[in-house]
C-alpha positions, 0 to 999 in steps of 0.5 A, a space after each residue: 501582472 506576471 509577478 503576481 501570477 508567479 507568486 500565486 502559483 504553487 508547485 507541489 511535487 510528490 516523490 513516489 507513485 505508490 498508493 500513498 503518493 497516488 492517494 495524495 495526488 488524487 485528494 489534491 486534484 479532487 479539490 480542483 485547486 486554483 493556481 496549483 501545479 501538481 507533479 508526481 515523480 515515479 522512478 519505474 511505473 505507478 504501483 510497481 512495488 508493494 502497492 501493486 503486489 500487496 493483498 489489498 485487504 481492508 479492516 476497520 477495527 484491526 488497528 484499534 488500540 494502536 496509534 493508527 486507530 483513527 487513521 484506519 477507521 477513517 480510511 475504511 470509511 473513505 474507501 467506501 466513498 472513493 469506490 463510489 467516486 471511481 466505480 471501484 467495484 468494477 474498476 478495482 474489485 472493491 467489495 466487502 467480504 467475510 474473513 476467517 482464521 483457519 487452523 491447518 494440519 497439512 498431514 491430517 487424513 481425517 475427513 470432516 463433515 463438510 458442513 462443519 467447514 464454511 470454507 468450501 474450496 479448502 480441503 476439509 480434511 486439512 482444517 482443524 478449526 475455523 473462526 470468523 474474525 471479520 464480516 462484511 461490515 468491517 472487512 473488505 478488499 481492493 485489487 491494489 494495482 488497479 486501485 492505485 492506477 484508478 486514482 492516478 487516472 482520475 487525478 490526471 484528468 484534473 491536471 496532475 502531471 506524472 513524470 517517470 524519472 528517478 529523483 536524485 536529490 533536492 536543490 535548496 536555497 536559504 533552507 528551502 527546497 526550490 527544485 527536485 533533481 531527477 534523471 530527466 532534469 529539474 522540477 521546480 517546487 514550492 512544496 515537496 512530499 516524500 512518499 517513497 515507501 520502503 525507499 523513503 529512508 534513501 531520501 536521508 541523503 538529500 537532507 543535511 539535517 536528519 535521517 529518516 528511519 524507514 527501511 523495507 521488509 520483503 514479502 512473497 506472493 503467488 497468484 492463480 486464476 480460476 476457471 471462468 465464472 469461478 470466484 470466492 469471497 472469503 479472506 483467509 488467515 491461515 496457521 499451518 501446523 509445522 509450516 516451513 519458514 515463509 509459509 507458516 502463516 499464509 494469507 489468501 485473498 480470493 478476488 472477484 475477477 477469479 484470481 486467488 492471491 496468497 502471500 507468505 511471511 516477510 523475510 530479511 533481505 537487503 532492500 533492493 535499489 528500486 522496484 525494478 530490481 526486487 529479487 524473487 526467491 523462487 524457493 519461497 514462491 515454490 513453497 507458497 504454490 505447493 502449499 496452495 495446491 495442497 490446501 485447495 485441490 481445485 487450484 490444480 486446474 487453475 492457471 498459475 499466473 505468477 510468483 512475485 516479491 515486493 518490499 513493505 515499508 518498515 518504520 523504526 518505531 512501527 508508526 508511519 511518518 505523516 506531516 511536515 518534516 522539521 528544519 525545512 520550510 517546505 518538505 513533507 513526508 507520508 511513508 512507513 505504513 507497514 502492511 496497512 498502506 493500502 488500507 490507510 491510504 485514503 485518510 493519509 491522502 486526504 490529511 496530506 491534501 488538507 495540510 498542503 492546501 490549507 496549512 493544516 489537517 482537519 479530517 484527522 489528527 496527525 500529531 501521532 505521526 509528526 515526523 519531528 518525533 521520529 527523524 534522527 538528527 545527523 
């Protein structure tokens, strides 16, 4: 009986506690699989990288015509379902919202009729044009830190084990992974998922057969807190005439809790060793803060919460790797989602849960993301 039980129990280990790893864990545990032990290993804290510091913007149609079109459209709908399951409106600020493209001339002094400008909290004399590029049917938002943690909390109630440790390698036996080596000991594994965002490329050293072509790009952001009772509901994509590097095309996401989040352009910076060692370039956050205060005078009376930085995962071919890794019997990957990781986490999580539990994905076609197309032989 003991031998039969041991054979039946499968141990799934997910490496990475960002939005992708957390979504996979959530979708697996939602199925309440029998005889399955799921462990998620995270080096620092859940959503301590881009999954906690991103804007959390969702769009159903903005990836149309690209390889990720089905992934994005499916994910946008799944976000609605998950928000109902987890009370997302209250727990992590899920809501639909309008989205505008706003042309800014920061040196303009010509005052316009405020009725022409549908962005009430941006100084109207700086706005040269406004276009509606999304509405409540096709754009939405979440607070990514709370969204990721809500999935983990739900999965833990169903038995997910979260282990805070650094993954240091894999132990193989006969071409198969038998355990994951961590800073806090070994974790037995029948299936291993690599979901480490921009640090996924560092897992190349664990595999003798191939390299994983994923790196990272740094992005900065600033967060303000409006006075109690104040909030706005338009996502803004700005183009600033003569804007300085890092602040030429900022994005602003007001959140239902009164936060105003603003991020700038990505910069070239060597990938940090981990989420806890990401350096913030204060000149970039100062530039963003200065721009925010100029655009929206109301922010001068708001509380400045923080300036921060994170690394987004950048796959070499611009396409995420999702599925079974080649040449290893029981290794899987879900990483390289670029700036669309928050958006595309639900369909990725569901497809990976199906692949791990059923042997194939039935919800979406994973062939465009087949890792065997993208990994490089050593």
